[in-house]
C-alpha positions in Angstrom: 9.8 -8.6 -7.1 9.0 -7.5 -10.7 11.2 -4.7 -12.0 8.0 -2.8 -13.1 6.8 -2.2 -9.5 6.8 1.3 -8.1 9.9 1.7 -5.9 9.3 3.4 -2.6 11.9 4.3 0.1 10.6 4.5 3.7 12.7 6.3 6.3 11.3 5.6 9.8 13.3 5.0 13.0 10.5 3.3 14.9 11.2 -0.4 14.2 7.6 -1.6 14.7 6.1 1.2 12.6 8.7 0.8 9.9 7.9 -2.9 9.7 4.2 -2.3 9.6 4.5 0.3 6.8 6.9 -1.9 4.8 4.8 -5.0 5.2 1.6 -3.4 4.1 3.0 -1.4 1.2 4.7 -4.6 0.0 1.4 -6.4 0.1 -0.1 -3.6 -2.0 2.5 -4.3 -4.7 5.1 -1.6 -4.0 8.8 -2.4 -4.1 9.9 -1.1 -0.7 13.3 -0.3 0.8 13.3 0.9 4.4 15.9 2.7 6.5 16.0 3.9 10.2 18.2 6.9 9.5 18.4 9.7 6.9 22.1 9.2 6.1 21.5 5.5 5.2 18.5 6.5 3.0 20.6 9.2 1.4 23.4 6.7 0.4 20.7 4.5 -1.1 18.7 7.0 -3.1 21.8 8.8 -4.4 22.8 5.5 -6.0 19.4 4.2 -7.0 16.6 6.8 -7.4 13.2 5.5 -6.2 9.8 6.6 -7.5 8.9 8.3 -4.2 10.1 8.6 -0.6 8.0 8.3 2.7 10.0 10.4 5.1 9.7 10.7 8.9 10.2 14.1 10.3 12.1 13.2 13.5 15.0 11.0 12.9 18.3 10.3 14.7 21.2 12.4 13.3 20.0 14.1 10.1 16.3 15.1 10.4 13.7 14.4 7.7 13.5 18.1 7.0 17.3 18.3 6.4 17.2 15.2 4.1 14.3 16.7 2.2 16.3 19.9 1.7 19.3 17.9 0.5 17.1 16.1 -2.0 15.7 19.3 -3.4 19.3 20.7 -3.7 20.5 17.7 -5.8 19.9 18.1 -9.5 19.3 14.4 -10.1 16.8 14.1 -7.3 15.3 17.6 -7.1 11.9 16.4 -8.4 11.7 13.2 -6.4 8.2 13.0 -4.7 8.5 13.3 -1.0 5.7 12.4 1.5 6.4 13.6 5.0 5.2 11.2 7.7 5.3 12.5 11.2 3.6 12.7 14.6 3.6 16.4 14.4 0.0 17.6 13.7 0.4 21.3 14.3 -0.4 23.5 11.3 2.9 25.5 11.5 4.8 22.2 11.5 2.9 21.2 8.4 3.8 24.5 6.7 7.4 24.0 7.6 7.5 20.5 6.2 6.0 21.7 2.9 8.3 24.7 2.8 11.3 22.4 3.1 10.3 20.8 -0.2 7.9 18.0 0.8 5.1 17.4 -1.7 2.6 16.2 0.8 2.2 15.7 4.6 0.4 13.0 6.6 0.3 12.9 10.4 0.8 9.7 12.4 -1.0 7.5 13.2 -2.6 7.0 9.8 -4.2 4.0 8.1 -2.3 2.2 5.4 -5.2 3.0 3.1 -4.7 6.7 3.6 -1.0 6.4 3.1 -1.5 4.4 -0.1 -4.0 7.0 -1.4 -1.6 9.8 -0.8 1.2 8.0 -2.5 -0.9 7.2 -5.5 -2.1 10.8 -5.8 1.4 12.0 -5.5 2.7 9.7 -8.2 -0.2 10.7 -10.5 0.8 14.4 -10.1 4.5 13.9 -10.5 4.5 11.1 -13.2 1.5 11.8 -15.4 3.0 10.3 -18.6 4.3 7.2 -16.9 0.8 6.4 -15.6 -0.4 5.8 -19.1 1.6 2.6 -19.3 1.2 -0.2 -16.8 3.7 -3.1 -16.7 3.6 -6.4 -14.9 6.1 -9.1 -15.6 5.9 -9.4 -19.5 2.4 -7.7 -19.6 2.1 -4.1 -20.8 -1.2 -2.1 -20.9 -1.4 1.2 -22.7 -4.2 3.2 -21.2 -4.2 5.9 -23.8 -4.4 3.7 -26.9 -6.2 0.8 -25.1 -3.7 -1.7 -26.4 -2.5 -4.7 -24.4 0.6 -6.9 -25.0 2.2 -10.0 -23.5 5.8 -10.5 -24.3 5.3 -8.2 -27.4 2.2 -10.2 -28.5 -0.9 -8.1 -29.0 -3.8 -9.3 -26.8 -7.5 -9.1 -27.8 -9.5 -7.9 -24.9 -13.1 -6.8 -24.6 -13.8 -3.5 -22.7 -14.6 -5.3 -19.5 -11.6 -7.6 -19.6 -9.4 -4.5 -20.3 -10.8 -2.7 -17.2 -10.4 -5.9 -15.1 -6.8 -6.3 -16.2 -6.1 -2.6 -15.6 -7.4 -2.9 -12.0 -5.4 -6.1 -11.3 -2.2 -4.6 -12.8 -2.6 -1.5 -10.5 -2.8 -3.8 -7.5 -0.5 -6.8 -8.3 -0.4 -9.8 -5.9 -3.3 -8.5 -3.9 -6.3 -10.8 -3.5 -9.7 -9.4 -4.3 -13.0 -11.0 -3.7 -15.8 -11.1 -6.3 -17.5 -8.4 -4.3 -14.4 -6.2 -4.4 -14.0 -6.6 -8.1 -17.7 -5.9 -8.7 -17.4 -2.7 -6.7 -14.1 -1.5 -8.2 -14.4 -2.5 -11.8 -18.2 -2.5 -12.5 -19.2 0.2 -10.0 -21.8 0.3 -7.2 -24.7 1.3 -9.5 -24.4 -1.7 -11.8 -26.4 -4.8 -11.0 -24.3 -7.9 -12.0 -24.4 -11.4 -10.7 -21.3 -12.3 -8.8 -20.7 -15.4 -11.0 -20.4 -13.0 -13.9 -17.0 -12.1 -12.5 -15.9 -15.7 -13.1 -17.0 -15.5 -16.7 -14.9 -12.4 -17.3 -11.9 -14.0 -15.5 -12.1 -17.0 -17.8 -12.2 -14.7 -20.8 -9.2 -12.7 -19.5 -7.3 -15.9 -19.0 -8.0 -17.1 -22.5 -6.8 -13.8 -23.9 -3.6 -13.7 -21.7 -2.3 -17.2 -21.9 -0.8 -19.4 -24.6 -0.5 -23.1 -23.8 3.1 -22.8 -22.5 2.7 -19.6 -20.6 2.3 -19.0 -16.9 -1.3 -18.1 -15.9 -0.9 -14.8 -14.0 -4.6 -14.8 -12.8 -4.4 -16.8 -9.6 -7.6 -18.2 -8.0 -7.5 -18.1 -4.2 -10.0 -20.6 -2.8 -12.8 -19.0 -0.8 -11.0 -15.6 -1.2 -11.0 -14.4 -4.8 -8.5 -13.6 -7.5 -5.1 -12.0 -7.7 -2.6 -11.1 -10.5 0.6 -13.0 -9.5 3.7 -14.0 -11.4 4.8 -16.5 -8.8 4.1 -20.0 -9.9 
């Protein structure tokens, strides 16, 4: 895993649900550590602070509510983003979870897309400055100044290639079809031939890669493209 990935701790005692959440968040490019109990999670986050925590309400031993309160009472962790994940859907339970210090609340079962959207929104609210800089391997993208670098070398990118690289860096290692990229980067109201995507991918590759450098833009036959640092 690249050290630039967003680090998420998942605390969920249901083994199948924990595995599903971890697998899917990992596919989306998060760096995920998962624990079945609050005490184990506490030992981990008190040594290595993550970027956010997805926390089940009902846990063996210490509850998710109690762990959330402990986090809020610790100076080095008091602003750690907490997303409460629980089967409890009652409004009063939601209020109690938020009152304990949770930043947001999502009821099980939920789709991984909904969980990802909540996490991204939470990270945008709690880390607004950090979001101006995107990092992947030795790539850095400054969204405020519209500058791009690879290993300290300035990259010359057109506006479309910049948007394309930004999208791929926000979703590392995830494969996107041409249709996906057209929708996400160009928008639904723009009429562009699908093969135009290939032209911009070639331009992006030329801008990113010197002769001896790994090509991060991976072509997946019959599927699309992905940003990947695994040779």
